[in-house]
N, C-alpha and C positions, 0 to 999 in steps of 0.2 A: 734513833737508828745505830745499829750495832755496824761498827768500824767492820770495813770487808780486810781481808787479812789477804793480799796479794804479794804477788812473789817479784826479783829485782825483775825491770822489764827485759834486761838486759840480758839474764840466764834467762829467760822464757827466748827471747828472740833464740841465741846460742845453743836451745833444746827442739823448736824448730827448723833449722839451718841442718842441723846434722840430722835430727829424722826423715828432712824428706832428700837429704841425699847418703844415707849411711853411713857418714867420713863425716871423721872428726876436719881431714884434713883439705875437704874441697868446703868444708863451710866455717873454716878458717879466712880462707883465701877468699869467701862471698859478704863476709861481715869485714874483712882487710886486718883482722888481729891475728895474733899466734894459735899455735895448734894448743899451745900449755893456756890460752888463755879459754880457751874454749872449752876444755878439758876442766880447769878452776870454776867453771859455771855451770855446766852441766851435775858436777862434784854440789856446792853448793846450792844448784835446783833441788838434787834428790835429795840431799840432806834435809833441807825446808820440807820435805814433801814426806820423809821415813817412806820412801817410794822409792827401788832402782827403775830406771825409766828404759835403759841398754841392756844388755845380755853382748860382755863381751871376750870376746875368742883372738884366736892368733889370723889377722889379718881378716875381720869377720866383725861388723857391729849392724846387731840385730835388735828393735822393738821389744821390751817386754806385752805381753798383756795391757797389764796399765797404762805403757807407756804409750802403748796405741790410741787408747783408750782417752788419755791426756790430750795429747794431738790432737785428734778429732774437738774437743770439745774446745781447745784456744785458738784453731786455727780458725774461726770465722771471728771469733773477736781481732786479731792482728791484723785482717781483711780487713774490719770494718776501721778499726785504728789506722791503717796505712792510708783507705783511701779518704777518712775524713780530713787526715793530713794533708793529704795533695792537693785536695777541693778547697780548705779553704787556706794555703800558701802555694794556690796555682798564680801567679805574676805574670805570664805571660797576657793577658788581657784576649784570651779565645775565651771565645763566646760557641763554643763545640758539645754536641751531646751526643750520644748513643742512645739509640731509641730499638728497642728488640719489640719486636712484633710479627701473628700469624702475616701471609702474605696478602685474606683477604679482608683481614683489618688496613694493610696498608692501601689497597689499591681502591677498594669500595667508601674510605669510608676518610681515609687520614691526608691522602694522593691531593682531591678535591682542596682539603680545606690550608694545601702549607700556604698557599698566597693571602691568607687571609693571617696564619703565622707570619710571614714574615712581614706584612705590616706590622703586626702587638711588636714582632723581636727582630729588626731589620738587623742587625748583630748574628745574627742568633745562626749556626748553620748545624743543621741538624742529619744525624747519619743513622737507616735506618740499614737497621739489620734482622731478613723477614725468617721467622722458621717458627715450627711447630712446637719444639723441643722447648722444656724448661729448663731456662738457663739463670746461671747462679749471678748474681747479677754483680757481688766484690767482686769475685775473681775472676772474669771475664772485663772487667771494664765499660761494664755498659751503666749505664747511670739513669734508662725508665723501661719498665717494659708497661707492654699490654694484654695481659694474659685474661683468658677465656676460663672461667671458673668460681667458686664459693666466694672469692674474696679472705678466703684465708691462709693467706700468708704469713707464718709466724718473720720475726724481727724485720719484716717489711708492712711498711706506709702502703692503705689499699686504700685507691679512693673508687665510684662505681661512676662510673663511662655514661655505657648501654647497658640496659636493660630490659629493653621494647621485648613485646611480644612476634615471633614468627608468625609467619602468615602462607599462607599458600599462594604464588604468584607463577605467571607462564608468558607467554608471545603472543597477543593478541590472533596470533594465524595457530595458532596450537587447536581451539575451538572450533571442530567440526560444530555445521550448523544442524547437519545428525544426531549428532551426541552433544548438545548443550549442558554447561554446570551450570545446572542450579539449587545442587542440596550438594552434601559433604560425602553423598554416597554416591556419587556420580564423579565423584573426584579419583575414583578406583578404579576404572576405566581408561583412563591416562597414563601414559609411564609416569614414572614419581624416579624424580634425581634426589639423592643422596650424598651427603658427606661424611665425614667417618663417624659422627652420631650418627649409626644408622638407625636407632632406636625414636629417632624423631616422628617418624611420620607412624609412628603406631599411637602414641604420643598424643596426636593430635586427633589418630579416628576414634580412643578409646573416649578422649574429650567428645567428641563427638556425637558418643554413643551407637558406633555401630563396633563389634566386633569379629563380624567375619571376613574385613576388607586383606588383600595379602599386601602388608606395606612394607613387605621388606623386598618384594621385588625390584624391576631397576636398578642402573647404570649409578655406583658408586661411586663420588671423585677423594682424592686427598684433600680438598681446600673447600670451605666456599667459593671465591673462584671459577674453579671448573665446574661447578655448580649452575651457578649467573651466569656462565658462556653457556652452556648447554638450555638453561633456559631463555634464553635469547634469542638460539639458533631454533628455538621452537622442538626440542628434541625430549621435551616432557616439561611437567610441574615440578618447579622444587618450594622447598617451605624455606625463609628468608627472612633476616632480623627487617625490620619494616626503615631501621634505618642507614640499613646497607644497599636497600633498595631503591631510595626514593626520590632521587633522580630517577633511574628509570622510570618509574611508575609516571612521575609527573610529565618524563616525554609520551608516555605512550608506547615503549618500546615492553616495558611490561602489565601487565593488566594483574587484578587481582581479581578472581573470578566469585568468590566467596566474601563474608564479612566473617566468619570465626577465624580468632585468630587463637593459636597456645601461647600461652602464660611458660619462658625457659628457665628450668632450673638454672640456670647459670648465666651470667655475666660479665660484659668486656671490662675491664679493672688495668686502675691503672698503678702498677703497682712499684715501688722507690725505696732506698732503701734512708732513714730522715738525715745521713750526709750530703745527701741528693742535693735538699736544700742549705748547702750553705756557700753554693756559687751565684751568681749573679743568675746566668745564663737557664741552671735548674729553675730556681724560681719563675722566670719569665714563661717557659714552657710550665709548667706547671700549673702555672694560674691561666694561659690559655687555651689546654687544652679543658682541660674541665669546663672555662666556659662553656667553649664552645660549643660540650658535650650536652652541657644545657642549655644553650639557646637553640638546638636539634629539636629538643622538646621528647625528646626520647631517652631518656633518664625518668624511673617513676621514684616516689619516692616510695621507703621502705627497703 
């Protein structure tokens, strides 16, 4: 293996601080050193790289194009070093972690299982942050995320939690005796409920061999919570993952009028930086949630 040529870490830290503040003075105050020391470290780094990183002018400092590119390349590494160091040297004994997930996953799958998590990890305190946006784990101080996607997250570990099929579900009160649902074609006569993945119904009808169904009609909700609430209220038929409505189906609040399911192209993944495993809390939570997902029988091979 060829030895990597690495710059001095202190020089890199000085560069990152100056680049963030665009001020040598503010960087010096942040790093608790003199402005002269910061300038010397920047000069050392530029000399090693044979590249100017800053354009200096009277009362003004700006990154060169090379400086901007270099900053973007090294910042994730610095965040990873900082996160790993913090997790490894945490001596507070706190078993606390932050999980980012959608509100639908939190309400429909995670919260009903939290008592099991408390029994498996009695000292663990989980802070749940619900959002539909894609978070940056290291820069936002998030230990784990549950993401709905393809499982390709560069630099992060992704473990499949749920990849079960989508199936039509509705309130038993919705189905009219005059309009029974005996075939996929009959579904098209009822209101369709959509979340932000509005193409799901189109894919379902296509999988059933129906080309003329108006799959785009019906209300659209921001997440699966709204879809589930509307289905429970008898407002239409929803396409839901079996894992997220298992309880409602078992209790008879929802029924699945047809056996035709749709293999979803996306799945729910537990995503985390490898440094999350440095803490006992991280290892305990990861072991529990992956075991809980496997026990739910909603994770298929491949």
